[in-house]
All heavy atoms as an XYZ file, in Angstrom:
921
protein
N      86.802    149.399     79.999
C      85.904    148.921     81.028
C      85.476    150.095     81.903
O      86.292    150.903     82.299
C      86.589    147.881     81.904
C      86.783    146.563     81.220
S      87.332    145.330     82.406
C      88.964    145.035     81.762
N      84.207    150.137     82.181
C      83.676    151.212     83.002
C      83.069    150.630     84.268
O      82.218    149.746     84.211
C      82.606    152.029     82.242
C      82.009    153.099     83.134
C      83.185    152.647     80.991
N      83.530    151.131     85.398
C      82.938    150.753     86.674
C      81.678    151.585     86.827
O      81.706    152.806     86.659
C      83.916    151.019     87.842
C      85.222    150.240     87.651
C      83.267    150.707     89.179
C      85.072    148.743     87.516
N      80.573    150.938     87.133
C      79.307    151.631     87.325
C      78.860    151.420     88.766
O      78.801    150.287     89.239
C      78.245    151.095     86.367
C      78.571    151.360     84.912
C      77.510    150.793     84.002
C      77.886    151.036     82.547
N      76.907    150.450     81.631
N      78.570    152.539     89.428
C      78.084    152.490     90.800
C      76.636    152.967     90.777
O      76.371    154.119     90.427
C      78.928    153.369     91.744
C      78.408    153.262     93.171
C      80.398    152.982     91.681
N      75.741    152.062     91.099
C      74.323    152.405     91.138
C      73.990    152.969     92.510
O      74.226    152.308     93.534
C      73.461    151.172     90.813
C      73.507    150.882     89.341
C      74.582    150.215     88.770
C      72.499    151.345     88.499
C      74.652    149.987     87.404
C      72.559    151.122     87.123
C      73.644    150.440     86.594
O      73.704    150.241     85.232
N      73.510    154.206     92.514
C      73.225    154.922     93.756
C      71.791    155.451     93.722
O      71.144    155.441     92.681
C      74.207    156.098     93.954
C      74.133    157.096     92.788
C      75.629    155.608     94.084
C      73.846    158.482     93.226
N      71.332    155.945     94.867
C      70.030    156.623     94.949
C      70.303    158.015     95.501
O      70.639    158.168     96.681
C      69.078    155.861     95.848
N      70.197    159.021     94.642
C      70.516    160.386     95.052
C      69.556    160.922     96.106
O      69.917    161.797     96.881
C      70.517    161.314     93.841
O      69.227    161.306     93.238
N      68.358    160.400     96.144
C      67.378    160.927     97.094
C      66.974    159.894     98.140
O      65.824    159.817     98.533
C      66.143    161.436     96.351
O      65.543    160.360     95.653
N      67.925    159.100     98.588
C      67.638    158.092     99.608
C      67.405    158.767    100.956
O      68.122    159.697    101.328
C      68.800    157.109     99.721
O      68.585    156.244    100.812
N      66.420    158.277    101.684
C      66.167    158.792    103.023
C      67.026    158.106    104.071
O      67.069    158.525    105.221
N      67.732    157.071    103.680
C      68.554    156.295    104.606
C      69.956    156.894    104.719
O      70.684    156.964    103.729
C      68.648    154.846    104.121
O      69.679    154.169    104.787
N      70.336    157.303    105.933
C      71.689    157.845    106.112
C      72.730    156.748    105.912
O      73.828    157.021    105.442
C      71.859    158.486    107.509
O      71.475    157.538    108.504
C      71.030    159.742    107.649
N      72.372    155.511    106.235
C      73.294    154.390    106.051
C      73.624    154.222    104.563
O      74.797    154.076    104.188
C      72.674    153.119    106.614
O      73.469    152.007    106.316
N      72.606    154.231    103.719
C      72.824    154.088    102.273
C      73.640    155.266    101.745
O      74.576    155.085    100.965
C      71.484    153.937    101.523
C      70.893    152.554    101.795
C      71.655    154.164    100.020
C      69.515    152.319    101.197
N      73.328    156.474    102.184
C      74.073    157.659    101.737
C      75.551    157.538    102.101
O      76.422    157.824    101.281
C      73.487    158.933    102.357
C      72.166    159.344    101.755
C      71.641    160.593    102.439
C      70.276    160.966    101.894
N      69.705    162.121    102.602
N      75.834    157.107    103.334
C      77.223    156.952    103.771
C      77.944    155.881    102.950
O      79.104    156.049    102.577
C      77.290    156.607    105.259
C      76.999    157.778    106.151
C      77.049    157.375    107.617
C      76.700    158.549    108.500
N      76.674    158.171    109.917
N      77.265    154.765    102.694
C      77.872    153.689    101.909
C      78.189    154.170    100.494
O      79.269    153.881     99.969
C      76.943    152.479    101.871
C      76.810    151.784    103.201
C      75.792    150.658    103.183
O      75.142    150.399    102.173
N      75.631    149.988    104.310
N      77.252    154.887     99.884
C      77.472    155.410     98.528
C      78.660    156.364     98.508
O      79.527    156.269     97.636
C      76.213    156.145     98.036
C      75.050    155.230     97.809
C      73.744    155.943     97.491
O      72.826    155.298     97.019
N      73.628    157.230     97.735
N      78.714    157.263     99.491
C      79.825    158.219     99.574
C      81.148    157.495     99.794
O      82.170    157.872     99.221
C      79.589    159.221    100.702
C      78.476    160.200    100.415
C      78.105    161.046    101.626
O      78.394    160.672    102.768
N      77.460    162.164    101.375
N      81.124    156.451    100.602
C      82.327    155.679    100.889
C      82.883    155.035     99.613
O      84.073    155.142     99.314
C      82.004    154.612    101.937
C      83.240    153.935    102.505
O      84.325    154.542    102.474
O      83.110    152.790    102.986
N      82.004    154.385     98.850
C      82.432    153.715     97.610
C      82.971    154.748     96.614
O      84.083    154.611     96.104
C      81.270    152.914     96.973
C      81.645    152.435     95.575
C      80.881    151.742     97.855
N      82.181    155.785     96.350
C      82.585    156.760     95.335
C      83.807    157.566     95.780
O      84.671    157.877     94.964
C      81.412    157.671     94.986
C      80.307    156.895     94.285
S      78.939    157.876     93.683
C      78.325    158.617     95.167
N      83.906    157.847     97.078
C      85.084    158.545     97.601
C      86.342    157.722     97.427
O      87.396    158.232     97.037
N      86.257    156.422     97.716
C      87.403    155.529     97.571
C      87.838    155.455     96.105
O      89.031    155.558     95.800
C      87.064    154.124     98.082
C      88.202    153.152     97.948
C      89.131    153.012     98.960
C      88.360    152.399     96.787
C      90.201    152.126     98.826
C      89.422    151.515     96.650
C      90.346    151.378     97.668
N      86.868    155.279     95.210
C      87.189    155.178     93.782
C      87.851    156.469     93.283
O      88.861    156.423     92.586
C      85.938    154.874     92.962
C      85.266    153.519     93.243
C      83.973    153.393     92.456
C      86.193    152.362     92.935
N      87.288    157.607     93.675
C      87.843    158.898     93.248
C      89.244    159.098     93.822
O      90.163    159.519     93.106
C      86.916    160.033     93.672
N      89.433    158.789     95.097
C      90.735    158.968     95.751
C      91.811    158.099     95.108
O      92.983    158.473     95.069
C      90.630    158.652     97.239
N      91.407    156.940     94.593
C      92.357    156.022     93.962
C      92.382    156.163     92.443
O      92.939    155.310     91.750
C      92.044    154.589     94.379
C      92.448    154.344     95.812
O      93.611    154.119     96.100
N      91.505    154.438     96.730
N      91.761    157.234     91.961
C      91.743    157.554     90.524
C      91.229    156.392     89.675
O      91.748    156.113     88.596
C      93.117    158.024     90.057
C      93.552    159.324     90.724
C      94.935    159.731     90.282
C      95.385    161.047     90.866
N      95.402    161.156     92.302
N      90.205    155.709     90.197
C      89.550    154.645     89.447
C      88.333    155.274     88.786
O      87.445    155.775     89.485
C      89.124    153.489     90.377
C      90.358    152.866     91.052
C      88.341    152.436     89.596
C      90.040    151.856     92.138
N      88.331    155.296     87.468
C      87.215    155.915     86.758
C      85.935    155.128     87.006
O      85.942    153.901     86.989
C      87.498    155.966     85.258
C      88.459    157.057     84.875
C      88.567    157.202     83.365
O      87.537    157.115     82.675
O      89.698    157.400     82.904
N      84.852    155.875     87.228
C      83.566    155.220     87.428
C      82.448    156.125     86.937
O      82.629    157.326     86.775
C      83.354    154.852     88.906
C      83.187    156.039     89.824
C      81.920    156.487     90.170
C      84.292    156.696     90.343
C      81.756    157.573     91.009
C      84.141    157.783     91.183
C      82.872    158.225     91.527
N      81.328    155.482     86.708
C      80.134    156.191     86.274
C      79.095    156.032     87.376
O      78.865    154.935     87.870
C      79.641    155.550     84.976
C      78.451    156.198     84.348
C      78.044    155.452     83.076
O      78.929    155.084     82.281
O      76.833    155.230     82.914
N      78.511    157.142     87.758
C      77.469    157.140     88.782
C      76.125    156.965     88.076
O      75.786    157.735     87.197
C      77.526    158.497     89.475
C      76.827    158.610     90.760
C      77.059    159.992     91.369
O      78.221    160.386     91.573
O      76.051    160.660     91.624
N      75.376    155.936     88.431
C      74.079    155.672     87.816
C      73.004    155.831     88.885
O      72.918    155.011     89.800
C      74.042    154.259     87.231
S      75.332    153.944     86.019
N      72.224    156.881     88.771
C      71.231    157.215     89.783
C      69.921    156.470     89.526
O      69.275    156.691     88.506
C      71.000    158.726     89.781
C      70.136    159.194     90.929
O      69.664    158.351     91.723
O      69.934    160.422     91.038
N      69.531    155.611     90.467
C      68.285    154.854     90.295
C      67.067    155.653     90.751
O      65.935    155.287     90.465
C      68.319    153.482     91.001
C      68.370    153.639     92.519
C      69.474    152.636     90.483
C      68.102    152.357     93.281
N      67.297    156.749     91.478
C      66.176    157.573     91.942
C      65.704    158.515     90.836
O      64.520    158.817     90.746
C      66.583    158.375     93.171
N      66.627    158.953     89.999
C      66.288    159.927     88.957
C      66.027    159.282     87.595
O      65.520    159.933     86.692
C      67.407    160.954     88.825
N      66.406    158.014     87.440
C      66.284    157.368     86.128
C      65.706    155.964     86.280
O      66.370    155.055     86.783
C      67.669    157.316     85.471
C      67.634    156.824     84.041
O      66.743    156.021     83.682
O      68.534    157.226     83.276
N      64.482    155.798     85.840
C      63.777    154.515     85.950
C      64.510    153.401     85.207
O      64.547    152.250     85.654
C      62.350    154.655     85.424
C      61.492    153.429     85.607
C      61.259    153.023     87.062
O      61.214    153.899     87.943
O      61.137    151.810     87.312
N      65.151    153.730     84.071
C      65.902    152.714     83.321
C      67.067    152.179     84.138
O      67.355    150.981     84.109
C      66.410    153.290     81.989
C      65.266    153.538     81.005
O      64.197    152.904     81.142
O      65.462    154.378     80.095
N      67.769    153.066     84.853
C      68.872    152.627     85.723
C      68.347    151.696     86.809
O      68.954    150.672     87.116
C      69.557    153.827     86.388
C      70.517    154.541     85.464
O      70.945    153.996     84.460
N      70.838    155.769     85.802
N      67.203    152.055     87.401
C      66.626    151.234     88.467
C      66.281    149.844     87.948
O      66.628    148.834     88.553
C      65.372    151.905     89.018
C      64.740    151.119     90.157
C      63.454    151.734     90.625
N      63.454    153.172     90.415
C      62.888    154.061     91.196
N      62.229    153.654     92.245
N      62.936    155.350     90.917
N      65.616    149.783     86.797
C      65.239    148.490     86.215
C      66.477    147.667     85.886
O      66.542    146.471     86.174
C      64.411    148.698     84.940
C      62.985    149.101     85.201
C      62.258    149.254     83.876
C      60.840    149.740     84.074
N      60.178    150.016     82.791
N      67.462    148.303     85.247
C      68.673    147.584     84.835
C      69.368    146.994     86.061
O      69.748    145.821     86.065
C      69.619    148.513     84.062
C      70.697    147.744     83.375
C      70.683    147.285     82.105
C      71.946    147.301     83.943
N      71.839    146.583     81.849
C      72.627    146.573     82.951
C      72.542    147.436     85.194
C      73.871    146.007     83.166
C      73.780    146.858     85.418
C      74.437    146.157     84.405
N      69.546    147.812     87.101
C      70.234    147.336     88.311
C      69.483    146.151     88.912
O      70.080    145.122     89.217
C      70.350    148.451     89.349
C      71.081    148.018     90.613
S      70.862    149.120     92.012
C      69.311    148.510     92.686
N      68.196    146.279     89.068
C      67.406    145.213     89.696
C      67.445    143.929     88.884
O      67.484    142.840     89.439
C      65.967    145.672     89.903
C      65.865    146.693     91.012
C      64.455    147.135     91.236
N      64.400    148.078     92.340
C      63.336    148.790     92.638
N      62.219    148.657     91.920
N      63.350    149.629     93.645
N      67.455    144.042     87.563
C      67.476    142.856     86.708
C      68.847    142.183     86.665
O      68.947    140.996     86.411
C      67.062    143.229     85.282
C      65.591    143.592     85.163
C      65.231    144.191     83.807
O      66.129    144.280     82.918
O      64.078    144.592     83.639
N      69.912    142.950     86.904
C      71.261    142.408     86.726
C      71.974    142.012     88.012
O      73.080    141.471     87.957
C      72.107    143.385     85.909
C      71.690    143.418     84.473
N      70.637    144.177     84.026
C      72.152    142.752     83.395
C      70.474    143.992     82.739
N      71.382    143.122     82.327
N      71.371    142.286     89.168
C      71.954    141.754     90.399
C      71.608    140.269     90.421
O      70.438    139.903     90.339
C      71.385    142.465     91.656
C      71.819    141.739     92.919
C      71.842    143.914     91.696
N      72.618    139.382     90.469
C      72.356    137.942     90.421
C      71.415    137.491     91.542
O      71.416    138.060     92.634
C      73.739    137.319     90.593
C      74.700    138.384     90.190
C      74.047    139.682     90.559
N      70.646    136.477     91.250
C      69.657    135.941     92.188
C      70.270    135.642     93.557
O      69.674    135.926     94.586
C      69.050    134.661     91.583
C      67.721    134.279     92.166
C      66.598    135.273     91.885
O      66.490    135.764     90.750
O      65.838    135.549     92.827
N      71.479    135.083     93.570
C      72.146    134.712     94.827
C      72.448    135.914     95.711
O      72.710    135.760     96.902
C      73.478    134.003     94.546
C      73.290    132.702     93.792
O      72.138    132.279     93.602
O      74.305    132.117     93.390
N      72.483    137.113     95.131
C      72.880    138.304     95.871
C      71.707    139.232     96.173
O      71.897    140.329     96.659
C      73.957    139.074     95.093
C      75.213    138.283     94.952
C      75.452    137.549     93.797
C      76.155    138.239     95.959
C      76.604    136.790     93.654
C      77.309    137.485     95.835
C      77.534    136.761     94.678
N      70.514    138.769     95.887
C      69.327    139.581     96.159
C      68.856    139.333     97.592
O      69.013    138.230     98.109
C      68.197    139.221     95.200
C      68.510    139.585     93.778
C      67.448    139.012     92.854
N      67.873    139.184     91.486
C      67.228    139.928     90.606
N      66.109    140.517     90.936
N      67.687    140.050     89.379
N      68.261    140.360     98.194
C      67.707    140.125     99.544
C      66.519    139.159     99.466
O      65.887    139.046     98.418
C      67.255    141.525     99.986
C      67.176    142.348     98.752
C      68.067    141.711     97.728
N      66.235    138.481    100.560
C      65.131    137.513    100.559
C      63.794    138.211    100.338
O      62.887    137.632     99.759
C      65.090    136.712    101.869
O      65.155    137.624    102.958
C      66.229    135.730    101.945
N      63.672    139.441    100.812
C      62.458    140.219    100.546
C      62.846    141.569     99.980
O      63.880    142.129    100.340
C      61.631    140.442    101.834
O      62.440    141.130    102.777
C      61.154    139.130    102.422
N      62.050    142.087     99.092
C      62.309    143.407     98.513
C      63.321    143.364     97.388
O      63.670    142.302     96.871
N      63.781    144.544     97.025
C      64.729    144.702     95.922
C      66.135    144.984     96.440
O      66.295    145.470     97.563
C      64.289    145.867     95.026
C      63.013    145.535     94.286
O      62.923    144.515     93.624
N      62.015    146.400     94.404
N      67.161    144.730     95.608
C      68.525    145.072     96.013
C      68.629    146.584     96.226
O      68.077    147.361     95.458
C      69.383    144.640     94.828
C      68.508    143.885     93.905
C      67.096    144.155     94.276
N      69.329    146.970     97.265
C      69.495    148.394     97.580
C      70.852    148.897     97.125
O      71.818    148.140     97.076
C      69.354    148.608     99.092
C      68.007    148.250     99.703
C      68.074    148.362    101.216
C      66.914    149.145     99.136
N      70.939    150.173     96.787
C      72.227    150.740     96.417
C      73.110    150.880     97.662
O      72.586    150.850     98.769
C      71.853    152.113     95.849
C      70.511    152.436     96.394
C      69.845    151.131     96.712
N      74.405    150.997     97.488
C      75.105    150.966     96.208
C      75.328    149.541     95.706
O      75.588    148.631     96.487
C      76.439    151.635     96.534
C      76.667    151.342     97.988
C      75.297    151.303     98.613
N      75.210    149.379     94.402
C      75.519    148.127     93.709
C      76.599    148.464     92.692
O      76.515    149.491     92.014
C      74.290    147.551     93.007
C      73.167    147.155     93.940
C      73.484    145.930     94.788
O      74.284    145.082     94.408
N      72.849    145.841     95.946
N      77.600    147.614     92.569
C      78.770    147.931     91.743
C      78.914    146.907     90.622
O      78.840    145.700     90.851
C      80.042    147.958     92.623
C      79.825    148.921     93.804
C      81.263    148.353     91.797
C      80.723    148.674     94.977
N      79.127    147.431     89.412
C      79.289    146.607     88.215
C      80.540    147.063     87.465
O      80.925    148.226     87.530
C      78.088    146.773     87.265
C      76.817    146.182     87.777
C      76.021    146.857     88.683
C      76.400    144.924     87.343
C      74.830    146.313     89.154
C      75.211    144.366     87.806
C      74.435    145.066     88.712
N      81.150    146.128     86.744
C      82.190    146.454     85.772
C      81.538    146.166     84.430
O      81.387    145.005     84.056
C      83.436    145.589     85.977
C      84.556    145.951     85.019
O      84.307    146.476     83.928
N      85.779    145.666     85.411
N      81.130    147.235     83.743
C      80.282    147.116     82.551
C      79.028    146.344     82.947
O      78.275    146.812     83.775
C      81.021    146.429     81.391
C      82.174    147.236     80.828
C      81.776    148.493     80.064
O      80.620    148.613     79.632
O      82.635    149.359     79.900
N      78.826    145.125     82.402
C      77.644    144.327     82.730
C      77.928    143.252     83.774
O      77.039    142.526     84.185
C      77.113    143.634     81.466
C      76.539    144.627     80.471
O      76.325    145.796     80.852
O      76.306    144.238     79.318
N      79.193    143.134     84.199
C      79.567    142.095     85.168
C      79.340    142.606     86.593
O      79.861    143.650     86.982
C      81.038    141.714     84.997
C      81.462    140.545     85.884
C      82.934    140.212     85.741
N      83.820    141.188     86.339
C      84.067    141.291     87.655
N      83.475    140.510     88.526
N      84.901    142.202     88.109
N      78.572    141.863     87.353
C      78.274    142.238     88.729
C      79.501    142.048     89.604
O      80.113    140.978     89.616
C      77.113    141.381     89.263
C      76.677    141.742     90.654
C      76.095    142.975     90.924
C      76.837    140.853     91.704
C      75.681    143.315     92.198
C      76.426    141.167     92.984
C      75.845    142.410     93.231
O      75.438    142.740     94.504
N      79.886    143.087     90.331
C      81.012    143.000     91.261
C      80.510    142.714     92.675
O      81.024    141.836     93.349
C      81.816    144.295     91.258
S      82.553    144.701     89.671
N      79.501    143.484     93.111
C      78.966    143.253     94.444
C      78.290    144.484     95.023
O      78.209    145.527     94.388
N      77.859    144.338     96.264
C      77.215    145.435     96.975
C      78.232    146.096     97.897
O      79.423    145.800     97.839
C      75.990    144.912     97.740
C      76.366    143.857     98.772
O      77.539    143.613     99.063
N      75.367    143.205     99.321
N      77.750    146.950     98.789
C      78.669    147.665     99.681
C      79.440    146.712    100.593
O      80.638    146.874    100.787
C      77.922    148.707    100.528
C      78.863    149.384    101.483
C      79.748    150.358    101.027
C      78.917    149.023    102.827
C      80.660    150.956    101.892
C      79.811    149.619    103.694
C      80.685    150.583    103.225
O      81.594    151.168    104.076
N      78.737    145.727    101.132
C      79.394    144.796    102.054
C      80.558    144.076    101.373
O      81.651    143.961    101.932
C      78.377    143.785    102.573
C      78.893    142.937    103.705
C      77.815    142.023    104.273
O      76.760    142.526    104.673
O      78.057    140.801    104.298
N      80.342    143.616    100.148
C      81.407    142.931     99.400
C      82.556    143.894     99.106
O      83.738    143.528     99.201
C      80.848    142.351     98.105
N      82.222    145.132     98.754
C      83.241    146.163     98.511
C      84.049    146.399     99.781
O      85.282    146.467     99.745
C      82.565    147.462     98.048
C      83.485    148.638     98.024
C      84.342    148.845     96.950
C      83.512    149.544     99.069
C      85.209    149.921     96.930
C      84.377    150.625     99.062
C      85.226    150.812     97.984
N      83.362    146.520    100.906
C      84.019    146.781    102.184
C      85.029    145.685    102.505
O      86.168    145.966    102.875
C      82.968    146.888    103.298
C      83.555    147.122    104.655
C      83.909    148.402    105.065
C      83.772    146.057    105.529
C      84.467    148.622    106.317
C      84.326    146.271    106.785
C      84.672    147.554    107.180
N      84.622    144.418    102.357
C      85.536    143.309    102.650
C      86.712    143.284    101.674
O      87.845    142.993    102.065
C      84.802    141.972    102.666
C      83.918    141.809    103.875
C      82.568    141.568    103.729
C      84.432    141.921    105.157
C      81.745    141.435    104.846
C      83.628    141.794    106.281
C      82.270    141.554    106.120
N      86.459    143.596    100.404
C      87.548    143.651     99.419
C      88.547    144.746     99.807
O      89.761    144.561     99.702
C      86.988    143.904     98.020
N      88.037    145.868    100.262
C      88.919    146.976    100.669
C      89.736    146.573    101.886
O      90.933    146.857    101.955
C      88.074    148.219    100.955
C      88.924    149.457    101.113
C      88.089    150.683    101.286
N      87.353    150.558    102.540
C      86.354    151.338    102.881
N      85.929    152.272    102.072
N      85.755    151.185    104.040
N      89.106    145.902    102.844
C      89.822    145.450    104.045
C      90.935    144.472    103.689
O      91.959    144.427    104.354
C      88.847    144.787    105.026
C      87.883    145.759    105.678
C      88.571    146.731    106.622
O      89.270    146.274    107.539
O      88.398    147.949    106.428
N      90.722    143.667    102.649
C      91.700    142.657    102.228
C      92.688    143.189    101.179
O      93.436    142.403    100.594
C      90.980    141.438    101.631
C      90.207    140.664    102.671
O      90.501    140.809    103.881
O      89.293    139.907    102.285
N      92.661    144.501    100.919
C      93.486    145.091     99.852
C      93.274    144.357     98.535
O      94.223    144.002     97.837
C      94.977    145.081    100.217
C      95.308    146.103    101.278
O      94.748    147.195    101.281
N      96.189    145.746    102.185
N      92.012    144.118     98.196
C      91.691    143.383     96.973
C      90.615    144.084     96.146
O      89.852    143.442     95.429
C      91.243    141.971     97.329
N      90.550    145.413     96.228
C      89.500    146.151     95.524
C      89.640    146.028     94.013
O      88.648    145.864     93.306
C      89.474    147.637     95.946
C      88.512    148.439     95.080
C      89.075    147.751     97.405
N      90.862    146.074     93.506
C      91.038    145.977     92.048
C      90.550    144.623     91.543
O      89.874    144.544     90.521
C      92.488    146.244     91.643
C      92.869    147.699     91.807
C      93.467    148.154     92.968
C      92.607    148.625     90.794
C      93.806    149.500     93.135
C      92.935    149.961     90.946
C      93.532    150.389     92.124
O      93.845    151.720     92.270
N      90.881    143.552     92.260
C      90.399    142.226     91.878
C      88.876    142.177     91.971
O      88.211    141.636     91.085
C      91.021    141.155     92.773
N      88.321    142.759     93.030
C      86.867    142.822     93.213
C      86.214    143.514     92.017
O      85.175    143.081     91.532
C      86.570    143.581     94.514
C      85.138    143.996     94.693
C      84.173    143.080     95.101
C      84.747    145.307     94.479
C      82.852    143.473     95.288
C      83.432    145.703     94.659
C      82.477    144.784     95.064
N      86.845    144.575     91.529
C      86.298    145.336     90.409
C      86.629    144.721     89.049
O      86.142    145.188     88.028
C      86.822    146.780     90.443
C      86.401    147.613     91.651
C      87.152    148.938     91.674
C      84.897    147.832     91.665
N      87.461    143.686     89.033
C      87.854    143.071     87.767
C      88.890    143.901     87.030
O      88.969    143.865     85.805
N      89.697    144.638     87.789
C      90.731    145.500     87.201
C      92.114    144.998     87.615
O      92.254    144.279     88.600
C      90.564    146.953     87.698
C      89.231    147.625     87.416
C      89.183    148.979     88.128
C      89.015    147.796     85.924
N      93.123    145.421     86.871
C      94.497    145.097     87.222
C      95.001    146.134     88.211
O      94.857    147.343     87.962
C      95.392    145.117     85.960
O      94.842    144.192     85.018
C      96.816    144.736     86.293
N      95.564    145.679     89.299
C      96.093    146.605     90.308
C      97.289    147.356     89.738
O      98.155    146.751     89.114
C      96.498    145.838     91.555
N      97.329    148.683     89.939
C      98.464    149.446     89.404
C      99.766    149.112     90.141
O      99.731    148.817     91.343
C      98.057    150.903     89.634
C      97.042    150.867     90.714
C      96.374    149.532     90.638
N     100.890    149.174     89.438
C     102.179    148.897     90.084
C     102.394    149.833     91.275
O     102.052    151.006     91.209
C     103.206    149.195     88.983
C     102.432    149.153     87.703
C     101.027    149.527     88.038
N     102.907    149.280     92.351
C     103.172    150.088     93.537
C     102.011    150.138     94.518
O     102.183    150.592     95.648
N     100.839    149.675     94.115
C      99.698    149.679     95.038
C      99.859    148.541     96.036
O     100.559    147.563     95.783
C      98.380    149.549     94.275
O      98.268    148.257     93.713
N      99.197    148.663     97.178
C      99.255    147.601     98.192
C      98.793    146.272     97.609
O      99.345    145.227     97.891
C      98.367    147.958     99.391
C      98.922    149.032    100.275
C      97.991    149.278    101.442
C      98.492    150.394    102.323
N      97.555    150.673    103.425
N      97.766    146.342     96.769
C      97.217    145.123     96.174
C      98.220    144.478     95.229
O      98.403    143.262     95.243
C      95.918    145.449     95.430
C      95.158    144.230     94.992
C      93.746    144.552     94.507
O      93.187    145.586     94.885
O      93.214    143.736     93.742
N      98.894    145.274     94.408
C      99.892    144.733     93.480
C     101.050    144.101     94.251
O     101.556    143.039     93.876
C     100.396    145.832     92.551
N     101.460    144.753     95.340
C     102.545    144.213     96.164
C     102.135    142.887     96.813
O     102.925    141.946     96.862
C     102.959    145.223     97.234
C     103.675    146.432     96.648
C     103.926    147.524     97.669
O     103.800    147.269     98.888
O     104.254    148.640     97.240
N     100.904    142.815     97.297
C     100.416    141.578     97.916
C     100.358    140.450     96.894
O     100.740    139.313     97.182
C      99.043    141.811     98.533
N      99.906    140.766     95.671
C      99.854    139.748     94.610
C     101.253    139.280     94.244
O     101.480    138.096     94.016
C      99.158    140.318     93.363
C      97.639    140.434     93.433
C      97.112    141.208     92.227
C      97.006    139.066     93.493
N     102.190    140.210     94.209
C     103.568    139.879     93.859
C     104.164    138.921     94.915
O     104.826    137.962     94.564
C     104.395    141.165     93.777
O     105.733    140.870     93.568
N     103.900    139.202     96.165
C     104.403    138.328     97.240
C     103.798    136.931     97.144
O     104.481    135.935     97.349
C     104.083    138.929     98.615
C     104.954    140.090     98.983
C     104.590    140.654    100.330
C     105.413    141.892    100.627
N     104.981    142.552    101.878
N     102.497    136.866     96.837
C     101.832    135.563     96.707
C     102.454    134.745     95.578
O     102.682    133.558     95.711
C     100.331    135.738     96.436
C      99.524    135.991     97.671
C      98.054    136.034     97.331
C      97.223    136.407     98.539
N      95.795    136.566     98.213
N     102.747    135.394     94.453
C     103.309    134.669     93.304
C     104.723    134.207     93.608
O     105.128    133.144     93.166
C     103.329    135.539     92.034
O     102.771    136.807     92.256
C     102.615    134.888     90.893
N     105.466    134.993     94.349
C     106.836    134.616     94.694
C     106.856    133.416     95.634
O     107.783    132.617     95.620
C     107.565    135.792     95.332
C     107.886    136.901     94.345
C     108.461    138.133     95.026
O     108.593    138.180     96.233
N     108.787    139.144     94.217
N     105.830    133.282     96.468
C     105.779    132.178     97.437
C     105.388    130.864     96.769
O     105.616    129.806     97.326
C     104.779    132.500     98.550
C     105.260    133.615     99.458
C     104.187    134.047    100.455
O     103.049    133.619    100.373
N     104.569    134.917    101.382
N     104.810    130.929     95.589
C     104.369    129.693     94.915
C     105.484    129.015     94.176
O     106.472    129.403     93.863
C     103.238    130.014     93.930
C     102.000    130.404     94.637
S     100.718    130.731     93.408
C      99.344    130.992     94.462
């Protein structure tokens, strides 16, 4: 499984740049392999991203903005969804991955299962 982060390398928005750096920095720091897909440099990436963001997650006007995160072809979410998953120690679940043993997320899942 490959995590794909759709970004815009030449975005004029500092907010978008910070969000992209935040997502990719977190993934790199946690040794989660990912592929960076630039929608500014590759028209195919732009088309694919726009076509595969589910209707429910598209803005009411305009196109979905980067960063958008996918696990292969499965849509994970945008920056806001990633941010909330990170706050809840649920990034691996958000990405559709198994949390590694010893991670905060794995420990939280273990506690939940023990309580049931």
